[in-house]
C-alpha positions as CSV (number, residue, x, y, z in Angstrom):
1,X,0.1,0.1,0.0
2,X,3.0,2.2,0.2
3,X,4.2,4.0,-2.8
4,X,8.2,3.6,-3.1
5,X,8.6,4.8,-6.9
6,X,12.3,5.3,-6.4
7,X,12.9,1.8,-5.3
8,X,11.2,0.3,-8.4
9,X,12.8,2.9,-10.7
10,X,16.3,2.1,-9.1
11,X,15.8,-1.7,-9.7
12,X,14.9,-1.3,-13.4
13,X,17.2,1.5,-14.5
14,X,20.2,1.2,-12.6
15,X,22.7,-0.8,-14.7
16,X,24.9,-1.5,-11.6
17,X,21.8,-3.2,-9.7
18,X,20.8,-5.0,-12.8
19,X,24.6,-6.3,-13.5
20,X,24.8,-7.4,-9.8
21,X,21.6,-9.3,-9.7
22,X,22.3,-11.0,-13.1
23,X,26.0,-11.6,-13.1
24,X,26.8,-11.9,-9.2
25,X,23.8,-13.3,-7.9
26,X,22.6,-15.3,-11.0
27,X,19.0,-13.9,-10.7
28,X,17.0,-15.1,-13.6
29,X,13.9,-12.9,-13.6
30,X,12.3,-10.3,-11.4
31,X,8.9,-10.2,-10.1
32,X,8.1,-6.7,-8.9
33,X,4.9,-5.6,-6.7
34,X,4.5,-1.8,-8.0
35,X,1.3,-0.9,-6.1
36,X,0.0,2.3,-7.7
37,X,3.5,3.2,-8.9
38,X,3.9,3.4,-12.7
39,X,6.0,0.8,-14.1
40,X,9.2,2.3,-15.8
41,X,10.1,1.1,-19.3
42,X,12.2,-2.0,-19.1
43,X,12.6,-3.1,-22.7
44,X,16.4,-3.1,-22.6
45,X,17.0,-4.9,-19.3
46,X,19.2,-7.9,-19.3
47,X,16.7,-9.9,-17.3
48,X,12.8,-10.7,-17.7
49,X,10.7,-8.5,-15.5
50,X,7.1,-9.3,-14.5
51,X,5.1,-6.8,-12.5
52,X,1.7,-6.5,-10.9
53,X,0.0,-3.9,-8.5
54,X,-1.3,-5.9,-5.8
55,X,-2.3,-9.3,-4.7
56,X,-4.1,-10.7,-1.6
57,X,-1.1,-12.5,-0.8
58,X,2.7,-12.3,-1.8
59,X,3.5,-15.6,0.3
60,X,3.8,-17.8,-3.0
61,X,6.2,-15.1,-4.4
62,X,8.3,-15.1,-1.4
63,X,8.5,-18.9,-1.3
64,X,9.7,-18.9,-4.8
65,X,12.2,-16.3,-4.6
66,X,15.9,-16.5,-4.3
67,X,16.2,-13.1,-2.9
68,X,13.6,-10.6,-1.5
69,X,14.1,-6.8,-2.0
70,X,11.6,-4.8,-0.1
71,X,10.7,-1.8,2.0
72,X,10.8,-2.2,5.6
73,X,7.3,-3.1,6.3
74,X,7.1,-5.1,9.4
75,X,4.7,-7.8,7.9
76,X,7.0,-8.2,4.8
77,X,10.1,-8.6,7.1
78,X,8.4,-11.2,9.1
79,X,6.8,-13.2,6.3
80,X,10.2,-13.2,4.4
81,X,12.3,-14.3,7.4
82,X,9.8,-17.0,8.4
83,X,10.2,-18.4,4.8
84,X,14.1,-18.5,5.4
85,X,14.7,-16.2,2.3
86,X,17.5,-13.7,2.0
87,X,16.2,-10.3,2.7
88,X,17.4,-6.7,1.4
89,X,15.3,-4.0,3.3
90,X,15.5,-0.7,1.2
91,X,14.7,2.2,3.5
92,X,12.5,4.9,1.9
93,X,14.2,8.1,3.0
94,X,11.2,10.3,2.2
95,X,9.1,9.0,4.9
96,X,9.1,11.2,8.0
97,X,9.6,9.8,11.4
98,X,11.4,6.9,9.7
99,X,10.7,3.8,11.9
100,X,11.9,1.6,8.9
101,X,15.4,2.5,9.7
102,X,15.2,1.6,13.4
103,X,13.6,-1.8,12.6
104,X,15.9,-2.4,9.7
105,X,19.0,-1.5,11.8
106,X,18.4,-3.7,14.5
107,X,17.4,-6.7,12.4
108,X,20.5,-6.3,10.4
109,X,22.7,-6.0,13.6
110,X,21.2,-9.4,14.8
111,X,22.4,-10.9,11.5
112,X,18.9,-11.5,9.7
113,X,18.9,-9.1,6.8
114,X,20.9,-6.2,5.2
115,X,19.4,-2.9,4.7
116,X,20.2,0.0,2.4
117,X,18.9,3.0,0.7
118,X,18.3,3.3,-3.1
119,X,21.7,5.2,-3.5
120,X,23.4,2.1,-1.9
121,X,21.3,-0.6,-3.3
122,X,23.8,-2.0,-6.0
123,X,26.8,-1.9,-3.5
124,X,24.7,-3.7,-0.7
125,X,23.4,-6.4,-3.3
126,X,27.1,-7.5,-3.5
127,X,27.1,-8.4,0.1
128,X,24.7,-11.2,-0.6
129,X,27.4,-13.2,-2.7
130,X,28.0,-16.4,-0.7
131,X,26.5,-14.8,2.6
132,X,24.4,-16.9,5.1
133,X,22.1,-14.9,7.5
134,X,20.9,-16.0,10.9
135,X,18.0,-18.2,10.8
136,X,14.9,-16.6,12.1
137,X,12.8,-18.9,14.2
138,X,9.0,-18.8,13.2
139,X,7.2,-17.7,16.5
140,X,4.1,-16.4,17.8
141,X,3.2,-13.2,15.9
142,X,2.3,-11.3,19.3
143,X,5.9,-11.9,20.3
144,X,7.1,-10.3,17.2
145,X,4.9,-7.3,17.8
146,X,6.2,-7.0,21.3
147,X,9.9,-7.5,19.9
148,X,9.2,-4.5,17.6
149,X,7.8,-2.4,20.5
150,X,11.1,-3.2,22.5
151,X,13.5,-2.3,19.6
152,X,11.5,1.0,18.9
153,X,11.8,2.0,22.4
154,X,15.7,1.3,22.8
């Protein structure tokens, strides 16, 4: 539900991002949830791109993914970590009172994911080559909510 046009545009238009995804991480296809954002032209990208606006559930996409690149929504973070998928959280610096940064920073510090901004996306993607994250243990969603409250008040 959150627009993040810059993230979509960076993934589709940044040659360094595309090079890292294709050549270093061997990603063969991108599936992008663009919400209400316009899809940038992508005719010349070196990788097939599928996109959609919304789905009732992105669980199947996450299960099939080799890598998930996401904004820092708590629901997406939890769903991706529970699926034991590598996760790169991209912070939307245009948001006021950016709690996304706080959540992503703590989760990266604990070894569950990497986070970056659109400006550092290509550089951060390179960290995924041969990297293994801490495995997140699926738990009670209420406990995750309490955990988020704790790290937000630290």
